[in-house]
PDB file with one MODEL, atoms N, CA, C and O in Angstrom:
MODEL        1
ATOM      1  N   MET A   1      46.146  93.065  87.924  1.00  0.00           N
ATOM      2  CA  MET A   1      46.908  92.602  89.062  1.00  0.00           C
ATOM      3  C   MET A   1      45.921  92.535  90.357  1.00  0.00           C
ATOM      4  O   MET A   1      45.209  93.483  90.688  1.00  0.00           O
ATOM      5  N   LEU A   2      45.966  91.467  90.945  1.00  0.00           N
ATOM      6  CA  LEU A   2      45.231  91.271  92.298  1.00  0.00           C
ATOM      7  C   LEU A   2      45.715  91.724  93.481  1.00  0.00           C
ATOM      8  O   LEU A   2      46.877  91.487  93.810  1.00  0.00           O
ATOM      9  N   SER A   3      44.770  92.512  94.345  1.00  0.00           N
ATOM     10  CA  SER A   3      45.111  93.216  95.557  1.00  0.00           C
ATOM     11  C   SER A   3      44.935  92.379  96.670  1.00  0.00           C
ATOM     12  O   SER A   3      44.298  91.337  96.515  1.00  0.00           O
ATOM     13  N   ALA A   4      45.378  92.655  97.715  1.00  0.00           N
ATOM     14  CA  ALA A   4      45.154  91.854  99.149  1.00  0.00           C
ATOM     15  C   ALA A   4      43.805  92.177  99.530  1.00  0.00           C
ATOM     16  O   ALA A   4      43.193  91.334 100.186  1.00  0.00           O
ATOM     17  N   LYS A   5      43.244  93.255  99.229  1.00  0.00           N
ATOM     18  CA  LYS A   5      41.665  93.542  99.562  1.00  0.00           C
ATOM     19  C   LYS A   5      40.818  92.518  98.579  1.00  0.00           C
ATOM     20  O   LYS A   5      39.897  91.811  98.991  1.00  0.00           O
ATOM     21  N   GLN A   6      41.192  92.547  97.476  1.00  0.00           N
ATOM     22  CA  GLN A   6      40.324  91.750  96.634  1.00  0.00           C
ATOM     23  C   GLN A   6      40.336  90.246  97.161  1.00  0.00           C
ATOM     24  O   GLN A   6      39.289  89.703  97.516  1.00  0.00           O
ATOM     25  N   LEU A   7      41.420  89.677  97.192  1.00  0.00           N
ATOM     26  CA  LEU A   7      41.836  88.475  97.702  1.00  0.00           C
ATOM     27  C   LEU A   7      40.882  88.235  98.927  1.00  0.00           C
ATOM     28  O   LEU A   7      40.128  87.262  98.930  1.00  0.00           O
ATOM     29  N   GLU A   8      40.920  89.158  99.999  1.00  0.00           N
ATOM     30  CA  GLU A   8      40.180  88.973 101.083  1.00  0.00           C
ATOM     31  C   GLU A   8      38.674  88.895 100.751  1.00  0.00           C
ATOM     32  O   GLU A   8      37.929  88.074 101.286  1.00  0.00           O
ATOM     33  N   SER A   9      38.324  89.687  99.948  1.00  0.00           N
ATOM     34  CA  SER A   9      36.807  89.644  99.534  1.00  0.00           C
ATOM     35  C   SER A   9      36.515  88.297  98.807  1.00  0.00           C
ATOM     36  O   SER A   9      35.397  87.812  98.982  1.00  0.00           O
ATOM     37  N   TYR A  10      37.242  87.760  98.153  1.00  0.00           N
ATOM     38  CA  TYR A  10      36.963  86.419  97.511  1.00  0.00           C
ATOM     39  C   TYR A  10      36.950  85.475  98.538  1.00  0.00           C
ATOM     40  O   TYR A  10      36.198  84.517  98.357  1.00  0.00           O
ATOM     41  N   ILE A  11      37.623  85.507  99.615  1.00  0.00           N
ATOM     42  CA  ILE A  11      37.571  84.449 100.722  1.00  0.00           C
ATOM     43  C   ILE A  11      36.285  84.558 101.355  1.00  0.00           C
ATOM     44  O   ILE A  11      35.524  83.598 101.480  1.00  0.00           O
ATOM     45  N   THR A  12      36.006  85.878 101.808  1.00  0.00           N
ATOM     46  CA  THR A  12      34.902  85.980 102.675  1.00  0.00           C
ATOM     47  C   THR A  12      33.602  86.015 101.853  1.00  0.00           C
ATOM     48  O   THR A  12      32.521  86.102 102.435  1.00  0.00           O
ATOM     49  N   GLN A  13      33.677  85.953 100.585  1.00  0.00           N
ATOM     50  CA  GLN A  13      32.403  85.670  99.840  1.00  0.00           C
ATOM     51  C   GLN A  13      31.926  84.228  99.937  1.00  0.00           C
ATOM     52  O   GLN A  13      30.757  83.942  99.679  1.00  0.00           O
ATOM     53  N   HIS A  14      32.746  83.399 100.275  1.00  0.00           N
ATOM     54  CA  HIS A  14      32.369  81.842 100.270  1.00  0.00           C
ATOM     55  C   HIS A  14      32.913  81.244 101.562  1.00  0.00           C
ATOM     56  O   HIS A  14      32.819  80.030 101.737  1.00  0.00           O
ATOM     57  N   LEU A  15      33.505  82.071 102.520  1.00  0.00           N
ATOM     58  CA  LEU A  15      33.765  81.345 103.717  1.00  0.00           C
ATOM     59  C   LEU A  15      33.466  82.544 104.911  1.00  0.00           C
ATOM     60  O   LEU A  15      33.894  83.696 104.839  1.00  0.00           O
ATOM     61  N   SER A  16      32.781  82.094 105.820  1.00  0.00           N
ATOM     62  CA  SER A  16      32.397  82.882 106.964  1.00  0.00           C
ATOM     63  C   SER A  16      33.683  83.066 107.882  1.00  0.00           C
ATOM     64  O   SER A  16      34.273  82.149 108.455  1.00  0.00           O
ATOM     65  N   CYS A  17      33.976  84.269 107.915  1.00  0.00           N
ATOM     66  CA  CYS A  17      35.263  84.553 108.707  1.00  0.00           C
ATOM     67  C   CYS A  17      35.054  85.535 109.802  1.00  0.00           C
ATOM     68  O   CYS A  17      34.476  86.597 109.570  1.00  0.00           O
ATOM     69  N   ASP A  18      35.582  85.173 111.212  1.00  0.00           N
ATOM     70  CA  ASP A  18      35.589  86.024 112.319  1.00  0.00           C
ATOM     71  C   ASP A  18      36.562  87.009 112.098  1.00  0.00           C
ATOM     72  O   ASP A  18      36.262  88.119 112.538  1.00  0.00           O
ATOM     73  N   PHE A  19      37.687  86.902 111.516  1.00  0.00           N
ATOM     74  CA  PHE A  19      38.755  87.827 111.285  1.00  0.00           C
ATOM     75  C   PHE A  19      39.567  87.193 110.112  1.00  0.00           C
ATOM     76  O   PHE A  19      39.762  85.982 110.007  1.00  0.00           O
ATOM     77  N   ILE A  20      40.010  88.121 109.260  1.00  0.00           N
ATOM     78  CA  ILE A  20      40.731  88.017 108.171  1.00  0.00           C
ATOM     79  C   ILE A  20      41.646  89.067 108.005  1.00  0.00           C
ATOM     80  O   ILE A  20      41.304  90.219 108.270  1.00  0.00           O
ATOM     81  N   GLU A  21      42.945  88.759 107.534  1.00  0.00           N
ATOM     82  CA  GLU A  21      43.896  89.893 107.216  1.00  0.00           C
ATOM     83  C   GLU A  21      44.724  89.079 106.222  1.00  0.00           C
ATOM     84  O   GLU A  21      45.248  87.999 106.492  1.00  0.00           O
ATOM     85  N   VAL A  22      44.794  89.757 104.951  1.00  0.00           N
ATOM     86  CA  VAL A  22      45.645  89.339 103.754  1.00  0.00           C
ATOM     87  C   VAL A  22      46.654  90.437 103.513  1.00  0.00           C
ATOM     88  O   VAL A  22      46.367  91.634 103.525  1.00  0.00           O
ATOM     89  N   ARG A  23      47.748  89.986 103.314  1.00  0.00           N
ATOM     90  CA  ARG A  23      49.084  90.950 102.908  1.00  0.00           C
ATOM     91  C   ARG A  23      49.653  90.410 101.693  1.00  0.00           C
ATOM     92  O   ARG A  23      49.661  89.206 101.439  1.00  0.00           O
ATOM     93  N   GLY A  24      50.137  91.328 100.931  1.00  0.00           N
ATOM     94  CA  GLY A  24      50.802  91.031  99.668  1.00  0.00           C
ATOM     95  C   GLY A  24      50.729  92.242  98.865  1.00  0.00           C
ATOM     96  O   GLY A  24      49.718  92.937  98.768  1.00  0.00           O
ATOM     97  N   ASP A  25      51.995  92.498  98.215  1.00  0.00           N
ATOM     98  CA  ASP A  25      52.052  93.731  97.574  1.00  0.00           C
ATOM     99  C   ASP A  25      52.653  93.579  96.052  1.00  0.00           C
ATOM    100  O   ASP A  25      52.944  94.572  95.385  1.00  0.00           O
ATOM    101  N   ASP A  26      52.799  92.315  95.601  1.00  0.00           N
ATOM    102  CA  ASP A  26      53.194  92.193  94.310  1.00  0.00           C
ATOM    103  C   ASP A  26      52.019  91.585  93.284  1.00  0.00           C
ATOM    104  O   ASP A  26      52.223  91.435  92.079  1.00  0.00           O
ATOM    105  N   GLY A  27      50.859  91.285  93.895  1.00  0.00           N
ATOM    106  CA  GLY A  27      49.796  90.940  93.132  1.00  0.00           C
ATOM    107  C   GLY A  27      49.584  89.541  92.690  1.00  0.00           C
ATOM    108  O   GLY A  27      48.617  89.213  92.003  1.00  0.00           O
ATOM    109  N   THR A  28      50.661  88.584  93.163  1.00  0.00           N
ATOM    110  CA  THR A  28      50.703  87.114  92.894  1.00  0.00           C
ATOM    111  C   THR A  28      51.097  86.431  94.245  1.00  0.00           C
ATOM    112  O   THR A  28      50.753  85.270  94.466  1.00  0.00           O
ATOM    113  N   HIS A  29      51.720  87.057  95.021  1.00  0.00           N
ATOM    114  CA  HIS A  29      52.166  86.360  96.249  1.00  0.00           C
ATOM    115  C   HIS A  29      51.486  86.924  97.574  1.00  0.00           C
ATOM    116  O   HIS A  29      51.576  88.111  97.887  1.00  0.00           O
ATOM    117  N   PHE A  30      50.824  86.012  98.297  1.00  0.00           N
ATOM    118  CA  PHE A  30      50.097  86.680  99.655  1.00  0.00           C
ATOM    119  C   PHE A  30      50.265  85.849 100.748  1.00  0.00           C
ATOM    120  O   PHE A  30      50.539  84.650 100.679  1.00  0.00           O
ATOM    121  N   GLU A  31      50.080  86.571 101.875  1.00  0.00           N
ATOM    122  CA  GLU A  31      49.885  85.825 103.322  1.00  0.00           C
ATOM    123  C   GLU A  31      48.609  86.285 103.904  1.00  0.00           C
ATOM    124  O   GLU A  31      48.155  87.429 103.921  1.00  0.00           O
ATOM    125  N   ALA A  32      48.088  85.143 104.399  1.00  0.00           N
ATOM    126  CA  ALA A  32      46.637  85.339 104.982  1.00  0.00           C
ATOM    127  C   ALA A  32      46.613  84.857 106.381  1.00  0.00           C
ATOM    128  O   ALA A  32      47.267  83.848 106.647  1.00  0.00           O
ATOM    129  N   MET A  33      45.924  85.469 107.326  1.00  0.00           N
ATOM    130  CA  MET A  33      45.495  84.858 108.592  1.00  0.00           C
ATOM    131  C   MET A  33      44.017  85.017 108.715  1.00  0.00           C
ATOM    132  O   MET A  33      43.408  86.085 108.649  1.00  0.00           O
ATOM    133  N   ILE A  34      43.468  83.726 108.917  1.00  0.00           N
ATOM    134  CA  ILE A  34      41.994  83.639 108.754  1.00  0.00           C
ATOM    135  C   ILE A  34      41.655  82.891 110.010  1.00  0.00           C
ATOM    136  O   ILE A  34      42.361  81.993 110.469  1.00  0.00           O
ATOM    137  N   VAL A  35      40.443  83.347 110.580  1.00  0.00           N
ATOM    138  CA  VAL A  35      39.735  82.897 111.634  1.00  0.00           C
ATOM    139  C   VAL A  35      38.183  82.565 111.259  1.00  0.00           C
ATOM    140  O   VAL A  35      37.381  83.444 110.945  1.00  0.00           O
ATOM    141  N   SER A  36      37.915  81.374 111.324  1.00  0.00           N
ATOM    142  CA  SER A  36      36.663  80.931 110.785  1.00  0.00           C
ATOM    143  C   SER A  36      36.020  79.786 111.733  1.00  0.00           C
ATOM    144  O   SER A  36      36.683  78.819 112.109  1.00  0.00           O
ATOM    145  N   PRO A  37      34.758  79.975 112.058  1.00  0.00           N
ATOM    146  CA  PRO A  37      34.057  78.682 112.626  1.00  0.00           C
ATOM    147  C   PRO A  37      33.974  77.649 111.753  1.00  0.00           C
ATOM    148  O   PRO A  37      33.925  76.527 112.257  1.00  0.00           O
ATOM    149  N   ALA A  38      33.943  77.748 110.479  1.00  0.00           N
ATOM    150  CA  ALA A  38      34.164  76.597 109.661  1.00  0.00           C
ATOM    151  C   ALA A  38      35.297  75.594 109.881  1.00  0.00           C
ATOM    152  O   ALA A  38      35.238  74.425 109.499  1.00  0.00           O
ATOM    153  N   PHE A  39      36.240  76.089 110.469  1.00  0.00           N
ATOM    154  CA  PHE A  39      37.378  75.189 110.744  1.00  0.00           C
ATOM    155  C   PHE A  39      37.375  74.478 111.851  1.00  0.00           C
ATOM    156  O   PHE A  39      38.366  73.810 112.147  1.00  0.00           O
ATOM    157  N   GLU A  40      36.131  74.512 112.729  1.00  0.00           N
ATOM    158  CA  GLU A  40      35.977  73.631 113.922  1.00  0.00           C
ATOM    159  C   GLU A  40      36.030  72.085 113.438  1.00  0.00           C
ATOM    160  O   GLU A  40      35.426  71.622 112.470  1.00  0.00           O
ATOM    161  N   GLY A  41      36.809  71.453 114.244  1.00  0.00           N
ATOM    162  CA  GLY A  41      36.935  70.021 114.114  1.00  0.00           C
ATOM    163  C   GLY A  41      37.655  69.718 112.798  1.00  0.00           C
ATOM    164  O   GLY A  41      37.481  68.554 112.436  1.00  0.00           O
ATOM    165  N   LYS A  42      38.369  70.411 112.040  1.00  0.00           N
ATOM    166  CA  LYS A  42      39.100  70.182 111.046  1.00  0.00           C
ATOM    167  C   LYS A  42      40.536  70.149 111.079  1.00  0.00           C
ATOM    168  O   LYS A  42      41.072  71.000 111.789  1.00  0.00           O
ATOM    169  N   SER A  43      41.353  69.248 110.384  1.00  0.00           N
ATOM    170  CA  SER A  43      42.758  69.448 110.466  1.00  0.00           C
ATOM    171  C   SER A  43      43.124  70.637 109.660  1.00  0.00           C
ATOM    172  O   SER A  43      42.345  71.266 108.943  1.00  0.00           O
ATOM    173  N   MET A  44      44.397  70.890 109.848  1.00  0.00           N
ATOM    174  CA  MET A  44      44.994  72.135 109.295  1.00  0.00           C
ATOM    175  C   MET A  44      44.846  71.970 107.643  1.00  0.00           C
ATOM    176  O   MET A  44      44.446  72.870 106.904  1.00  0.00           O
ATOM    177  N   VAL A  45      45.193  70.820 107.273  1.00  0.00           N
ATOM    178  CA  VAL A  45      45.024  70.589 105.660  1.00  0.00           C
ATOM    179  C   VAL A  45      43.711  70.653 105.516  1.00  0.00           C
ATOM    180  O   VAL A  45      43.546  71.249 104.452  1.00  0.00           O
ATOM    181  N   GLN A  46      42.560  70.356 106.022  1.00  0.00           N
ATOM    182  CA  GLN A  46      41.169  70.439 105.692  1.00  0.00           C
ATOM    183  C   GLN A  46      40.814  72.027 105.838  1.00  0.00           C
ATOM    184  O   GLN A  46      39.928  72.520 105.140  1.00  0.00           O
ATOM    185  N   GLN A  47      41.458  72.702 106.661  1.00  0.00           N
ATOM    186  CA  GLN A  47      40.986  74.153 106.925  1.00  0.00           C
ATOM    187  C   GLN A  47      41.613  74.833 105.643  1.00  0.00           C
ATOM    188  O   GLN A  47      40.896  75.606 105.007  1.00  0.00           O
ATOM    189  N   HIS A  48      42.928  74.589 105.218  1.00  0.00           N
ATOM    190  CA  HIS A  48      43.369  75.124 103.974  1.00  0.00           C
ATOM    191  C   HIS A  48      42.631  74.751 102.911  1.00  0.00           C
ATOM    192  O   HIS A  48      42.443  75.635 102.075  1.00  0.00           O
ATOM    193  N   GLN A  49      42.132  73.625 102.694  1.00  0.00           N
ATOM    194  CA  GLN A  49      41.425  73.232 101.653  1.00  0.00           C
ATOM    195  C   GLN A  49      40.118  74.059 101.435  1.00  0.00           C
ATOM    196  O   GLN A  49      39.728  74.382 100.313  1.00  0.00           O
ATOM    197  N   LEU A  50      39.448  74.391 102.641  1.00  0.00           N
ATOM    198  CA  LEU A  50      38.347  75.190 102.691  1.00  0.00           C
ATOM    199  C   LEU A  50      38.460  76.475 102.084  1.00  0.00           C
ATOM    200  O   LEU A  50      37.487  77.021 101.564  1.00  0.00           O
ATOM    201  N   VAL A  51      39.716  77.044 102.127  1.00  0.00           N
ATOM    202  CA  VAL A  51      40.178  78.381 101.840  1.00  0.00           C
ATOM    203  C   VAL A  51      40.267  78.129 100.283  1.00  0.00           C
ATOM    204  O   VAL A  51      39.623  78.812  99.486  1.00  0.00           O
ATOM    205  N   TYR A  52      41.020  77.210  99.945  1.00  0.00           N
ATOM    206  CA  TYR A  52      41.332  77.157  98.410  1.00  0.00           C
ATOM    207  C   TYR A  52      39.999  76.658  97.719  1.00  0.00           C
ATOM    208  O   TYR A  52      39.924  76.959  96.528  1.00  0.00           O
ATOM    209  N   GLY A  53      39.086  76.052  98.168  1.00  0.00           N
ATOM    210  CA  GLY A  53      37.727  76.040  97.648  1.00  0.00           C
ATOM    211  C   GLY A  53      37.084  77.252  97.532  1.00  0.00           C
ATOM    212  O   GLY A  53      36.379  77.488  96.551  1.00  0.00           O
ATOM    213  N   ALA A  54      37.271  78.170  98.556  1.00  0.00           N
ATOM    214  CA  ALA A  54      36.672  79.540  98.430  1.00  0.00           C
ATOM    215  C   ALA A  54      37.229  80.224  97.324  1.00  0.00           C
ATOM    216  O   ALA A  54      36.530  81.007  96.680  1.00  0.00           O
ATOM    217  N   LEU A  55      38.306  80.032  97.059  1.00  0.00           N
ATOM    218  CA  LEU A  55      39.062  80.866  95.887  1.00  0.00           C
ATOM    219  C   LEU A  55      38.924  80.283  94.478  1.00  0.00           C
ATOM    220  O   LEU A  55      39.125  80.934  93.453  1.00  0.00           O
ATOM    221  N   GLY A  56      38.571  79.024  94.522  1.00  0.00           N
ATOM    222  CA  GLY A  56      38.327  78.225  93.368  1.00  0.00           C
ATOM    223  C   GLY A  56      39.398  78.158  92.342  1.00  0.00           C
ATOM    224  O   GLY A  56      40.519  77.719  92.598  1.00  0.00           O
ATOM    225  N   ASP A  57      38.986  78.662  91.017  1.00  0.00           N
ATOM    226  CA  ASP A  57      40.013  78.726  89.909  1.00  0.00           C
ATOM    227  C   ASP A  57      41.079  79.937  90.164  1.00  0.00           C
ATOM    228  O   ASP A  57      42.125  80.022  89.520  1.00  0.00           O
ATOM    229  N   ARG A  58      40.740  80.750  91.055  1.00  0.00           N
ATOM    230  CA  ARG A  58      41.767  81.901  91.141  1.00  0.00           C
ATOM    231  C   ARG A  58      43.078  81.397  91.668  1.00  0.00           C
ATOM    232  O   ARG A  58      44.053  82.117  91.451  1.00  0.00           O
ATOM    233  N   MET A  59      43.253  80.323  92.299  1.00  0.00           N
ATOM    234  CA  MET A  59      44.302  79.782  92.800  1.00  0.00           C
ATOM    235  C   MET A  59      45.329  79.306  91.840  1.00  0.00           C
ATOM    236  O   MET A  59      46.547  79.321  92.018  1.00  0.00           O
ATOM    237  N   ARG A  60      44.654  78.865  90.752  1.00  0.00           N
ATOM    238  CA  ARG A  60      45.458  78.563  89.620  1.00  0.00           C
ATOM    239  C   ARG A  60      45.891  79.769  88.585  1.00  0.00           C
ATOM    240  O   ARG A  60      46.990  79.905  88.047  1.00  0.00           O
ATOM    241  N   ALA A  61      44.902  80.483  88.471  1.00  0.00           N
ATOM    242  CA  ALA A  61      44.863  81.550  87.443  1.00  0.00           C
ATOM    243  C   ALA A  61      45.586  82.959  87.912  1.00  0.00           C
ATOM    244  O   ALA A  61      46.291  83.596  87.129  1.00  0.00           O
ATOM    245  N   GLU A  62      45.359  83.344  89.157  1.00  0.00           N
ATOM    246  CA  GLU A  62      45.690  84.746  89.476  1.00  0.00           C
ATOM    247  C   GLU A  62      46.594  84.717  90.543  1.00  0.00           C
ATOM    248  O   GLU A  62      47.484  85.566  90.586  1.00  0.00           O
ATOM    249  N   ILE A  63      46.482  83.767  91.504  1.00  0.00           N
ATOM    250  CA  ILE A  63      47.529  83.826  92.698  1.00  0.00           C
ATOM    251  C   ILE A  63      48.635  82.641  92.577  1.00  0.00           C
ATOM    252  O   ILE A  63      48.386  81.436  92.611  1.00  0.00           O
ATOM    253  N   HIS A  64      49.777  83.184  92.444  1.00  0.00           N
ATOM    254  CA  HIS A  64      51.052  82.308  92.625  1.00  0.00           C
ATOM    255  C   HIS A  64      51.387  81.479  93.783  1.00  0.00           C
ATOM    256  O   HIS A  64      51.754  80.306  93.710  1.00  0.00           O
ATOM    257  N   ALA A  65      51.234  82.177  94.885  1.00  0.00           N
ATOM    258  CA  ALA A  65      51.516  81.731  96.266  1.00  0.00           C
ATOM    259  C   ALA A  65      50.685  82.231  97.278  1.00  0.00           C
ATOM    260  O   ALA A  65      50.469  83.442  97.287  1.00  0.00           O
ATOM    261  N   LEU A  66      50.120  81.424  98.234  1.00  0.00           N
ATOM    262  CA  LEU A  66      49.310  81.845  99.328  1.00  0.00           C
ATOM    263  C   LEU A  66      49.822  81.133 100.637  1.00  0.00           C
ATOM    264  O   LEU A  66      49.629  79.922 100.742  1.00  0.00           O
ATOM    265  N   SER A  67      50.410  81.766 101.555  1.00  0.00           N
ATOM    266  CA  SER A  67      50.866  81.265 102.787  1.00  0.00           C
ATOM    267  C   SER A  67      49.776  81.586 103.722  1.00  0.00           C
ATOM    268  O   SER A  67      49.582  82.779 103.954  1.00  0.00           O
ATOM    269  N   MET A  68      48.973  80.630 104.343  1.00  0.00           N
ATOM    270  CA  MET A  68      47.969  80.906 105.336  1.00  0.00           C
ATOM    271  C   MET A  68      48.241  80.315 106.883  1.00  0.00           C
ATOM    272  O   MET A  68      48.936  79.329 107.129  1.00  0.00           O
ATOM    273  N   LYS A  69      47.640  81.019 107.723  1.00  0.00           N
ATOM    274  CA  LYS A  69      47.593  80.627 109.206  1.00  0.00           C
ATOM    275  C   LYS A  69      46.056  80.610 109.397  1.00  0.00           C
ATOM    276  O   LYS A  69      45.366  81.598 109.145  1.00  0.00           O
ATOM    277  N   THR A  70      45.590  79.522 109.823  1.00  0.00           N
ATOM    278  CA  THR A  70      44.246  79.320 109.929  1.00  0.00           C
ATOM    279  C   THR A  70      43.887  78.927 111.305  1.00  0.00           C
ATOM    280  O   THR A  70      44.528  78.044 111.876  1.00  0.00           O
ATOM    281  N   TYR A  71      42.832  79.574 111.908  1.00  0.00           N
ATOM    282  CA  TYR A  71      42.502  79.272 113.309  1.00  0.00           C
ATOM    283  C   TYR A  71      40.943  79.171 113.672  1.00  0.00           C
ATOM    284  O   TYR A  71      40.128  79.949 113.177  1.00  0.00           O
ATOM    285  N   THR A  72      40.625  78.267 114.475  1.00  0.00           N
ATOM    286  CA  THR A  72      39.243  78.269 114.915  1.00  0.00           C
ATOM    287  C   THR A  72      39.082  79.622 115.682  1.00  0.00           C
ATOM    288  O   THR A  72      40.073  80.298 115.956  1.00  0.00           O
ATOM    289  N   PRO A  73      37.869  79.989 116.009  1.00  0.00           N
ATOM    290  CA  PRO A  73      37.573  81.138 117.103  1.00  0.00           C
ATOM    291  C   PRO A  73      38.152  80.902 118.382  1.00  0.00           C
ATOM    292  O   PRO A  73      38.678  81.825 119.004  1.00  0.00           O
ATOM    293  N   GLU A  74      38.094  79.652 118.859  1.00  0.00           N
ATOM    294  CA  GLU A  74      38.426  79.221 120.230  1.00  0.00           C
ATOM    295  C   GLU A  74      40.018  79.247 120.071  1.00  0.00           C
ATOM    296  O   GLU A  74      40.514  79.749 121.080  1.00  0.00           O
ATOM    297  N   LYS A  75      40.859  78.913 119.245  1.00  0.00           N
ATOM    298  CA  LYS A  75      42.115  78.878 119.241  1.00  0.00           C
ATOM    299  C   LYS A  75      42.707  80.354 119.040  1.00  0.00           C
ATOM    300  O   LYS A  75      43.753  80.747 119.556  1.00  0.00           O
ATOM    301  N   TRP A  76      41.941  81.045 118.277  1.00  0.00           N
ATOM    302  CA  TRP A  76      42.315  82.597 118.062  1.00  0.00           C
ATOM    303  C   TRP A  76      42.176  83.268 119.410  1.00  0.00           C
ATOM    304  O   TRP A  76      43.064  84.009 119.831  1.00  0.00           O
ATOM    305  N   GLN A  77      41.076  83.019 120.090  1.00  0.00           N
ATOM    306  CA  GLN A  77      40.922  83.605 121.548  1.00  0.00           C
ATOM    307  C   GLN A  77      42.000  83.344 122.554  1.00  0.00           C
ATOM    308  O   GLN A  77      42.441  84.214 123.305  1.00  0.00           O
ATOM    309  N   GLU A  78      42.471  81.880 122.523  1.00  0.00           N
ATOM    310  CA  GLU A  78      43.482  81.545 123.409  1.00  0.00           C
ATOM    311  C   GLU A  78      44.870  82.295 123.156  1.00  0.00           C
ATOM    312  O   GLU A  78      45.579  82.736 124.060  1.00  0.00           O
ATOM    313  N   LEU A  79      45.159  82.375 121.756  1.00  0.00           N
ATOM    314  CA  LEU A  79      46.403  83.149 121.413  1.00  0.00           C
ATOM    315  C   LEU A  79      46.306  84.515 121.693  1.00  0.00           C
ATOM    316  O   LEU A  79      47.326  85.132 122.000  1.00  0.00           O
ATOM    317  N   ASN A  80      45.145  85.113 121.625  1.00  0.00           N
ATOM    318  CA  ASN A  80      45.212  86.445 122.022  1.00  0.00           C
ATOM    319  C   ASN A  80      44.943  86.822 123.346  1.00  0.00           C
ATOM    320  O   ASN A  80      44.970  88.010 123.668  1.00  0.00           O
ATOM    321  N   ALA A  81      44.651  85.800 124.261  1.00  0.00           N
ATOM    322  CA  ALA A  81      44.621  86.111 125.628  1.00  0.00           C
ATOM    323  C   ALA A  81      46.026  86.109 126.304  1.00  0.00           C
ATOM    324  O   ALA A  81      46.187  86.551 127.442  1.00  0.00           O
ATOM    325  N   LYS A  82      46.927  85.645 125.630  1.00  0.00           N
ATOM    326  CA  LYS A  82      48.403  85.455 126.249  1.00  0.00           C
ATOM    327  C   LYS A  82      48.877  86.852 126.210  1.00  0.00           C
ATOM    328  O   LYS A  82      50.005  87.132 126.613  1.00  0.00           O
TER     329      LYS A  82
ENDMDL
END
């Protein structure tokens, strides 16, 4: 069974992250908040595709559902300044 920490590790191995938090306790359903400079200039769909790419085949084999909130560092800073 996959843990949230393992999923976090899989993502950060292939995607530079300024901040990442993954939650999930059943081993197949997860929620992630990811802040990465790689998201600059990309649409939300493209950002999510980068995360799926970082996970590779695990998305089909080990993970049943992944809900994501993705942010550029600039957008993350704006949200946290409020």
